C-alpha positions as CSV (number, residue, x, y, z in Angstrom):
1,M,-13.7,-58.1,-98.4
2,Q,-11.1,-60.9,-98.3
3,S,-8.5,-58.7,-96.9
4,H,-10.9,-57.5,-94.3
5,G,-11.8,-61.1,-93.4
6,G,-8.1,-62.1,-93.3
7,G,-7.4,-59.3,-90.9
8,N,-10.1,-60.5,-88.6
9,G,-8.7,-64.1,-88.7
10,R,-5.3,-63.0,-87.7
11,T,-6.7,-61.0,-84.9
12,Q,-8.6,-64.0,-83.6
13,Q,-5.5,-66.2,-83.8
14,F,-3.5,-63.6,-81.8
15,R,-6.2,-63.5,-79.1
16,E,-6.2,-67.2,-78.8
17,R,-2.4,-67.4,-78.4
18,L,-2.5,-64.5,-75.9
19,G,-5.0,-66.4,-73.9
20,V,-2.9,-69.6,-73.8
21,L,0.2,-67.7,-72.7
22,R,-1.8,-65.9,-70.0
23,D,-3.3,-69.1,-68.6
24,T,0.1,-70.8,-68.7
25,A,1.8,-68.0,-66.9
26,L,-0.9,-67.8,-64.3
27,H,-0.9,-71.5,-63.8
28,Q,2.9,-71.6,-63.4
29,R,2.9,-68.6,-61.1
30,V,0.2,-69.9,-58.9
31,T,1.4,-73.5,-58.7
32,Q,4.9,-72.4,-57.8
33,H,3.7,-70.2,-54.9
34,L,0.3,-71.6,-54.0
35,P,0.5,-73.1,-50.5
36,A,-1.7,-76.0,-49.5
37,G,-5.0,-74.5,-48.6
38,R,-5.9,-71.1,-50.2
39,W,-4.4,-68.1,-52.1
40,T,-2.6,-65.3,-50.2
41,R,-3.0,-61.6,-51.0
42,R,0.1,-61.6,-53.1
43,H,-1.3,-64.4,-55.3
44,W,-4.4,-62.3,-55.9
45,I,-2.4,-59.3,-56.9
46,H,-0.3,-61.3,-59.4
47,A,-3.4,-62.8,-60.9
48,S,-5.1,-59.4,-61.3
49,L,-2.1,-57.9,-62.9
50,F,-1.8,-60.6,-65.6
51,T,-5.5,-60.4,-66.2
52,T,-5.4,-56.6,-66.8
53,I,-2.5,-57.0,-69.2
54,G,-4.4,-59.6,-71.1
55,V,-7.5,-57.4,-71.5
56,L,-5.4,-54.4,-72.6
57,M,-3.6,-56.4,-75.3
58,A,-6.9,-57.9,-76.5
59,T,-8.3,-54.4,-76.8
60,I,-5.4,-52.5,-78.4
61,V,-4.2,-54.9,-81.0
62,P,-7.4,-55.1,-83.1
63,G,-7.3,-51.3,-83.2
64,F,-3.8,-51.4,-84.8
65,S,-5.0,-54.0,-87.2
66,N,-7.9,-51.8,-88.3
67,A,-5.7,-48.6,-88.4
68,I,-3.4,-50.1,-91.0
69,Q,-6.2,-51.1,-93.3
70,A,-6.6,-49.1,-96.5
71,P,-9.8,-47.0,-96.4
72,A,-12.4,-48.2,-98.8
73,S,-12.9,-45.8,-101.7
74,T,-16.4,-44.4,-102.3
75,P,-17.4,-44.3,-106.0
76,R,-18.4,-40.9,-107.3
77,A,-20.1,-39.8,-110.4
78,T,-20.2,-36.4,-112.2
79,F,-23.1,-35.2,-114.2
80,T,-23.4,-32.2,-116.5
81,L,-26.5,-30.1,-116.0
82,D,-27.7,-27.8,-118.8
83,L,-28.9,-24.4,-117.4
84,P,-31.3,-22.3,-119.4
85,A,-29.7,-19.4,-121.1
86,L,-30.5,-15.9,-119.9
87,S,-32.9,-14.0,-122.0
88,E,-31.8,-10.8,-123.7
89,A,-34.2,-8.8,-121.5
90,R,-32.7,-10.5,-118.4
91,Q,-29.1,-9.8,-119.5
92,S,-29.8,-6.1,-120.1
93,G,-31.7,-5.9,-116.8
94,I,-34.3,-3.4,-115.7
95,A,-32.9,0.1,-115.0
96,G,-32.0,0.3,-111.3
97,D,-32.2,-3.4,-110.5
98,S,-28.5,-3.9,-110.1
99,W,-27.1,-1.1,-108.0
100,Q,-23.7,-1.7,-106.3
101,V,-22.8,0.8,-103.6
102,V,-19.1,1.5,-103.0
103,R,-17.8,3.3,-100.0
104,V,-14.5,5.1,-100.8
105,K,-11.5,4.0,-98.8
106,P,-8.7,6.3,-97.7
107,G,-6.4,7.0,-100.7
108,Q,-8.7,5.3,-103.1
109,T,-9.3,6.9,-106.5
110,M,-12.2,6.7,-108.9
111,G,-9.9,4.9,-111.4
112,E,-9.2,2.2,-108.9
113,I,-12.9,1.8,-108.1
114,F,-13.7,1.4,-111.8
115,E,-10.9,-1.1,-112.2
116,E,-12.2,-3.2,-109.3
117,L,-15.7,-3.3,-110.8
118,G,-14.4,-4.2,-114.2
119,I,-15.6,-1.0,-115.9
120,P,-13.4,0.1,-118.9
121,A,-11.2,3.1,-118.4
122,A,-12.8,4.6,-121.6
123,T,-16.1,4.8,-119.7
124,L,-14.4,6.6,-116.8
125,H,-13.1,9.2,-119.3
126,R,-16.6,9.7,-120.7
127,V,-18.0,10.3,-117.2
128,L,-15.2,12.7,-116.3
129,N,-15.9,14.8,-119.4
130,N,-18.8,16.1,-117.4
131,A,-17.4,19.2,-115.7
132,G,-19.5,18.9,-112.5
133,A,-18.7,15.2,-112.2
134,K,-15.0,15.7,-112.7
135,Q,-14.8,18.1,-109.9
136,A,-16.8,15.9,-107.5
137,L,-15.4,12.5,-108.4
138,T,-11.7,13.5,-108.4
139,R,-11.9,14.9,-104.9
140,L,-13.6,12.0,-103.1
141,K,-13.3,12.0,-99.3
142,P,-13.0,8.7,-97.4
143,G,-16.4,7.3,-96.5
144,T,-18.2,8.9,-99.5
145,E,-20.7,6.5,-101.2
146,V,-20.8,6.1,-104.9
147,A,-23.4,3.8,-106.5
148,F,-23.1,2.0,-109.9
149,D,-25.9,0.5,-111.9
150,L,-24.2,-2.5,-113.5
151,P,-26.3,-5.1,-115.4
152,V,-25.1,-8.7,-116.1
153,T,-23.2,-7.5,-119.2
154,G,-20.9,-5.4,-117.0
155,N,-21.5,-2.2,-118.9
156,L,-22.0,0.8,-116.7
157,R,-25.5,2.1,-117.1
158,T,-25.8,4.8,-114.4
159,L,-23.5,6.3,-111.8
160,R,-24.9,8.1,-108.7
161,Y,-23.4,10.3,-106.0
162,D,-24.4,13.0,-103.6
163,R,-23.4,16.5,-104.7
164,D,-24.3,17.9,-101.3
165,S,-26.7,17.2,-98.4
166,T,-29.8,18.3,-100.4
167,S,-29.1,17.1,-104.0
168,R,-28.1,13.8,-105.7
169,V,-26.6,13.5,-109.2
170,E,-27.3,10.6,-111.5
171,L,-25.2,10.2,-114.7
172,T,-26.8,8.0,-117.3
173,V,-24.1,6.6,-119.6
174,G,-25.7,6.2,-123.1
175,P,-24.2,5.1,-126.3
176,D,-23.7,8.6,-127.6
177,K,-23.5,10.8,-124.5
178,V,-23.6,11.0,-120.7
179,T,-26.7,12.7,-119.3
180,E,-26.8,14.4,-115.9
181,R,-29.9,14.5,-113.7
182,V,-30.0,16.3,-110.4
183,I,-32.5,14.9,-107.8
184,P,-33.5,17.0,-104.9
185,R,-33.3,15.3,-101.5
186,E,-35.6,16.5,-98.8
187,T,-34.0,17.4,-95.5
188,T,-35.5,18.5,-92.1
189,T,-33.8,20.9,-89.7
190,R,-34.6,20.8,-86.1
191,T,-33.5,22.9,-83.1
192,V,-32.6,20.6,-80.2
193,V,-31.1,20.9,-76.7
194,L,-28.3,18.5,-76.0
195,S,-27.5,18.1,-72.3
196,G,-25.3,16.0,-70.1
197,K,-23.0,15.8,-67.1
198,V,-19.2,16.2,-67.3
199,G,-18.6,12.8,-65.6
200,R,-15.1,11.4,-66.1
201,S,-14.5,13.3,-69.3
202,L,-16.1,16.3,-70.8
203,N,-15.2,15.4,-74.3
204,R,-16.5,11.9,-74.0
205,S,-19.8,13.0,-72.3
206,A,-20.3,15.7,-74.8
207,R,-19.8,13.4,-77.8
208,K,-22.3,10.9,-76.2
209,A,-24.8,13.7,-75.9
210,G,-24.5,14.4,-79.6
211,L,-22.2,17.3,-79.8
212,T,-19.6,17.4,-82.6
213,A,-15.9,18.1,-82.2
214,A,-16.5,21.6,-83.5
215,N,-19.3,22.2,-80.9
216,I,-17.0,21.1,-78.1
217,N,-14.2,23.3,-79.3
218,S,-16.7,26.2,-79.3
219,L,-17.5,25.5,-75.7
220,T,-13.9,25.2,-74.4
221,D,-12.0,27.5,-76.8
222,E,-14.4,30.2,-77.6
223,I,-17.5,30.6,-75.4
224,F,-16.4,29.8,-71.9
225,K,-12.6,29.9,-72.1
226,Y,-12.4,33.3,-70.3
227,D,-14.6,32.2,-67.3
228,I,-13.9,28.4,-66.9
229,D,-10.6,26.6,-66.5
230,F,-11.4,23.4,-68.2
231,N,-8.2,21.7,-66.8
232,S,-9.0,22.3,-63.1
233,D,-12.5,23.8,-62.5
234,L,-14.7,21.0,-63.7
235,G,-16.2,18.3,-61.5
236,P,-18.1,15.1,-62.5
237,E,-21.5,16.6,-61.4
238,D,-21.1,19.8,-63.4
239,R,-23.4,19.9,-66.4
240,F,-23.8,21.5,-69.8
241,S,-26.7,22.2,-72.1
242,V,-26.3,23.3,-75.7
243,V,-28.8,24.5,-78.3
244,V,-27.9,23.5,-81.9
245,E,-29.6,22.9,-85.2
246,Q,-29.5,19.4,-86.6
247,T,-30.2,18.5,-90.3
248,W,-31.8,15.1,-91.0
249,R,-32.3,13.3,-94.3
250,E,-34.3,10.1,-94.6
251,G,-34.0,9.4,-90.9
252,E,-30.2,10.0,-90.9
253,L,-28.4,12.8,-89.1
254,I,-26.2,14.4,-91.7
255,S,-25.0,17.6,-90.0
256,T,-25.0,19.6,-86.8
257,G,-24.8,23.4,-86.9
258,P,-22.8,25.7,-84.7
259,V,-23.7,26.3,-81.0
260,Q,-26.6,28.8,-80.9
261,A,-26.8,29.0,-77.1
262,A,-25.1,27.2,-74.2
263,T,-25.1,27.0,-70.4
264,F,-22.4,25.5,-68.2
265,T,-23.1,25.0,-64.5
266,V,-19.9,24.7,-62.5
267,D,-20.1,24.5,-58.7
268,D,-23.7,25.6,-58.9
269,K,-22.7,28.7,-60.7
270,L,-24.4,29.3,-64.1
271,H,-22.4,30.5,-67.1
272,S,-24.2,31.2,-70.3
273,G,-23.4,32.2,-73.9
274,F,-25.5,33.1,-76.9
275,R,-24.6,33.4,-80.5
276,Y,-25.6,36.7,-82.1
277,S,-24.5,38.8,-85.1
278,R,-24.3,42.6,-84.9
279,P,-25.5,44.3,-88.1
280,G,-22.9,43.8,-90.7
281,G,-20.6,41.8,-88.3
282,K,-19.6,38.2,-87.8
283,P,-21.4,36.0,-85.3
284,E,-20.1,36.4,-81.7
285,Y,-21.0,35.0,-78.3
286,F,-22.5,37.2,-75.6
287,T,-23.6,36.9,-72.0
288,A,-27.3,37.0,-71.1
289,A,-26.8,40.7,-70.4
290,G,-25.5,41.4,-73.9
291,R,-21.8,41.7,-73.1
292,P,-19.3,40.0,-75.5
293,L,-17.8,36.8,-74.0
294,K,-14.7,37.4,-76.2
295,K,-12.3,39.7,-74.4
296,N,-10.2,42.2,-76.4
297,F,-7.1,40.4,-75.3
298,I,-6.0,36.9,-74.2
299,R,-4.0,37.0,-71.0
300,M,-1.9,34.0,-72.1
301,P,-1.2,33.8,-75.8
302,I,0.3,30.3,-75.6
303,P,-1.6,27.2,-74.3
304,Y,-0.2,24.8,-71.7
305,A,2.9,26.9,-70.9
306,R,4.7,27.7,-67.6
307,L,5.4,31.2,-66.5
308,S,9.2,31.2,-66.2
309,S,10.0,34.9,-65.7
310,K,7.9,37.8,-64.5
311,F,7.7,41.5,-65.3
312,G,10.2,43.8,-63.6
313,A,13.9,44.2,-62.8
314,R,16.1,41.1,-62.9
315,R,19.6,39.8,-63.8
316,H,19.7,39.0,-67.5
317,P,20.3,35.3,-68.0
318,V,22.7,35.8,-70.9
319,L,24.3,39.2,-70.3
320,G,24.5,38.8,-66.6
321,T,23.6,42.4,-65.8
322,M,20.7,43.9,-63.9
323,R,18.1,45.3,-66.3
324,M,14.4,45.7,-66.6
325,H,12.4,42.8,-67.9
326,K,9.8,44.5,-69.9
327,G,7.5,41.5,-70.4
328,V,6.9,38.0,-69.2
329,D,8.3,34.7,-70.3
330,Y,6.4,31.5,-70.9
331,A,8.5,28.3,-71.1
332,A,7.3,25.7,-73.6
333,S,8.7,23.2,-76.0
334,T,10.0,24.3,-79.3
335,G,7.3,24.4,-81.9
336,T,4.4,25.2,-79.6
337,P,2.0,27.5,-81.5
338,I,1.7,31.2,-80.4
339,M,-1.6,33.0,-80.8
340,A,-2.4,36.6,-81.4
341,A,-3.7,38.1,-78.1
342,G,-6.4,40.1,-79.9
343,D,-7.7,41.3,-83.3
344,A,-4.8,43.3,-84.8
345,R,-2.8,44.4,-87.8
346,V,0.7,42.9,-88.2
347,Q,3.0,45.8,-87.6
348,F,6.3,43.8,-87.8
349,A,7.3,40.2,-88.6
350,G,11.0,39.3,-88.8
351,W,14.3,39.4,-87.0
352,Q,14.8,42.1,-84.3
353,G,18.1,42.0,-82.4
354,G,18.1,40.2,-79.1
355,Y,14.4,39.4,-79.5
356,G,15.4,37.0,-82.4
357,R,12.5,36.1,-84.7
358,T,9.8,38.6,-83.6
359,V,6.2,39.6,-84.3
360,I,4.6,43.0,-83.2
361,L,0.9,43.4,-83.5
362,D,-1.1,46.7,-83.4
363,H,-4.5,46.3,-81.8
364,G,-5.6,49.9,-82.2
365,R,-6.2,52.6,-79.5
366,G,-2.5,52.6,-78.7
367,H,-2.3,49.0,-77.7
368,T,0.5,46.8,-79.1
369,T,1.9,43.4,-78.2
370,L,5.3,41.8,-78.9
371,Y,6.2,38.1,-79.3
372,G,9.9,37.2,-79.3
373,H,12.4,34.3,-79.7
374,M,10.2,32.4,-82.2
375,S,11.6,29.4,-84.0
376,R,9.6,30.4,-87.1
377,L,6.8,32.7,-88.1
378,G,3.2,31.7,-88.9
379,K,1.5,32.3,-92.2
380,I,1.3,36.1,-91.7
381,K,2.9,39.1,-93.4
382,Q,3.4,42.7,-92.4
383,G,0.3,44.9,-92.8
384,Q,-2.1,42.0,-92.7
385,R,-5.2,42.1,-90.5
386,I,-5.7,39.0,-88.3
387,P,-8.3,37.9,-85.8
388,Q,-7.7,37.0,-82.2
389,G,-6.3,33.5,-81.8
390,T,-4.5,33.4,-85.2
391,V,-1.3,31.4,-85.0
392,I,1.5,34.0,-85.6
393,G,4.5,31.8,-84.9
394,Y,6.0,29.0,-82.9
395,V,8.1,28.8,-79.7
396,G,11.9,28.8,-80.2
397,T,15.1,30.1,-78.7
398,T,16.4,32.6,-81.2
399,G,18.1,35.8,-80.2
400,L,19.4,36.3,-76.6
401,S,17.8,33.2,-75.1
402,T,19.0,30.3,-72.9
403,G,16.1,27.9,-73.8
404,P,12.9,27.6,-75.8
405,H,10.3,30.1,-74.5
406,L,8.0,33.0,-75.5
407,H,8.9,36.5,-74.5
408,Y,5.6,38.5,-74.4
409,E,5.2,42.3,-74.0
410,F,2.2,44.5,-73.7
411,R,2.4,48.2,-74.5
412,I,0.0,51.1,-74.2
413,N,1.0,54.2,-76.2
414,G,4.6,52.9,-76.2
415,V,4.8,52.3,-72.4
416,H,5.4,48.7,-71.3
417,R,2.8,47.3,-68.9
418,N,2.7,44.1,-67.0
419,P,0.6,41.7,-69.1
420,L,-0.5,39.8,-66.0
421,S,-2.0,42.8,-64.2
422,V,-2.8,45.4,-66.8
423,T,-6.5,46.3,-67.0
424,M,-7.7,45.3,-70.4
425,P,-10.2,47.6,-72.2
426,P,-13.7,46.1,-72.0
427,P,-15.4,45.1,-75.2
428,E,-18.3,47.1,-76.5
429,P,-21.7,45.6,-75.2
430,L,-24.9,45.5,-77.2
431,S,-27.3,48.4,-76.7
432,G,-30.5,49.9,-78.0
433,P,-32.5,47.9,-80.6
434,Q,-29.8,45.3,-80.8
435,L,-30.0,44.6,-77.1
436,A,-33.8,44.3,-77.3
437,S,-33.7,41.9,-80.2
438,F,-30.9,39.9,-78.4
439,R,-32.9,39.6,-75.2
440,T,-35.9,38.2,-77.1
441,Y,-33.7,35.6,-78.6
442,T,-32.0,34.6,-75.4
443,A,-35.3,34.3,-73.5
444,N,-36.5,31.7,-76.1
445,A,-33.2,29.8,-75.9
446,L,-33.1,29.8,-72.1
447,A,-36.7,28.6,-72.0
448,R,-35.8,25.6,-74.1
449,I,-32.7,24.8,-72.0
450,R,-34.7,25.1,-68.7
451,T,-37.5,22.9,-70.0
452,V,-35.0,20.1,-70.8
453,E,-33.0,20.5,-67.5
454,D,-36.1,20.5,-65.4
455,I,-37.0,17.2,-66.9
456,I,-33.5,15.7,-66.7
457,Y,-32.2,16.9,-63.4
458,A,-35.4,17.4,-61.4
459,D,-34.8,14.2,-59.2
460,V,-31.1,14.0,-59.5
461,G,-29.5,13.2,-56.1
462,P,-25.9,13.0,-55.1
463,A,-25.7,9.3,-55.9
464,E,-27.5,9.6,-59.2
465,P,-25.4,8.0,-62.0
466,E,-24.0,10.1,-64.8
467,K,-26.4,11.0,-67.6
468,A,-24.2,10.9,-70.7
469,K,-26.8,11.8,-73.3
470,V,-30.1,13.5,-73.3
471,T,-31.6,15.1,-76.4
472,A,-34.9,17.0,-76.6
473,S,-36.4,18.4,-79.7
474,A,-37.9,21.9,-79.8
475,K,-39.8,23.9,-82.3
476,P,-37.5,25.8,-84.6
477,A,-37.3,29.5,-83.9
478,A,-38.6,31.8,-86.6
479,T,-35.7,33.3,-88.6
480,K,-35.7,37.1,-88.4
481,K,-33.2,39.8,-89.1
482,G,-31.2,40.3,-86.0
483,S,-32.6,37.3,-84.2
484,G,-29.1,36.0,-83.4
485,K,-29.3,32.9,-85.6
486,G,-26.3,34.0,-87.6
């Protein structure tokens, strides 16, 4: 307190001296220049200036005086509090009262998770001795949830994970053995119609509507790829409606099935496709009239390529002579995948003279296709049967070639035909009882779609904003043999 008082005393003395100096200076300044009578404007300015300086000094100096003072220390005291000890029952805990849920990170292993939780490696080995658990826990996908029941003691009591969408596994770690219990989980499957407008992006609008990436690929690469050019045909007002089955568990959507039926309205023209399985066959997509949407042959077996050379006579770019060009060339960057134009058997796969690395496919009924100048082959071998769209190789510039491209030939009974103009054999349509069953199924699917679209788009005008997502539930269709729900 004395030091504080001393500081205040020095401050007061400084203020008094400053006041004396200020008064003296003012007196001298005024008396020297003050004329007989009254002050001039200049005298008032000088007086105001000195007064201001005096006030500032009187204000600032005490602040410096306080700033250099040592802060007063506040006394503190520490007390030890005795907490009651946990009871034995509390330490062991009640089964299930201490679950910790861990979401697996990319690249994370079960060993790393056990280490982070402080669970001994010996416990992990005991858990993995269970055959089913070892297969599931050593192949964890990112995002998978694994739950651990850990009491205060830190010893693992129970481990829980989902084996699949309908069953959960609990492993109880006892002193002598690990006991497995499978718990069924109830799920609900609903048939729904997902509808929306193309807007700025079909992919974005379809995802907002609830379609999965696989559903979108089915629309663009399987169902409508023969009738709609998704790069240039679509407008923002064009719309789509898709029938799918969704599986829900405890209020959470856990899976969406394949497209059962779909319609696409482009420039007021309706395109439709329906999933149906022929007896003993794989699911396919058909038009409402029962004709397969999948054509026997793809006109262009390479995506996003440029036609660089047509079918017919031309001067060979390497040999420089006039000769018949027995196919068409598609220019594309090296490594672009090449697809089988139709279902086929691999007749040849290897090097063939000026064609370079080549694949020849036999499609039956005298139809063959040739693919030349590949940089490398796909995962195929001679004699193998492959479906349409299988990647058989990759664009290159092997053989007599001036740049990376695909040379594509189409032959009927050994005679070369122009792949761009040849009439492709039509696929076999449904008939008889199959067609009758198919029409019953399509009528139900179309009724669902029309009900939803009538509600959504009934009052849509030209200035109506984009509807990104609309979902309507419908009663699941009865599952019957040949009903098309393959």
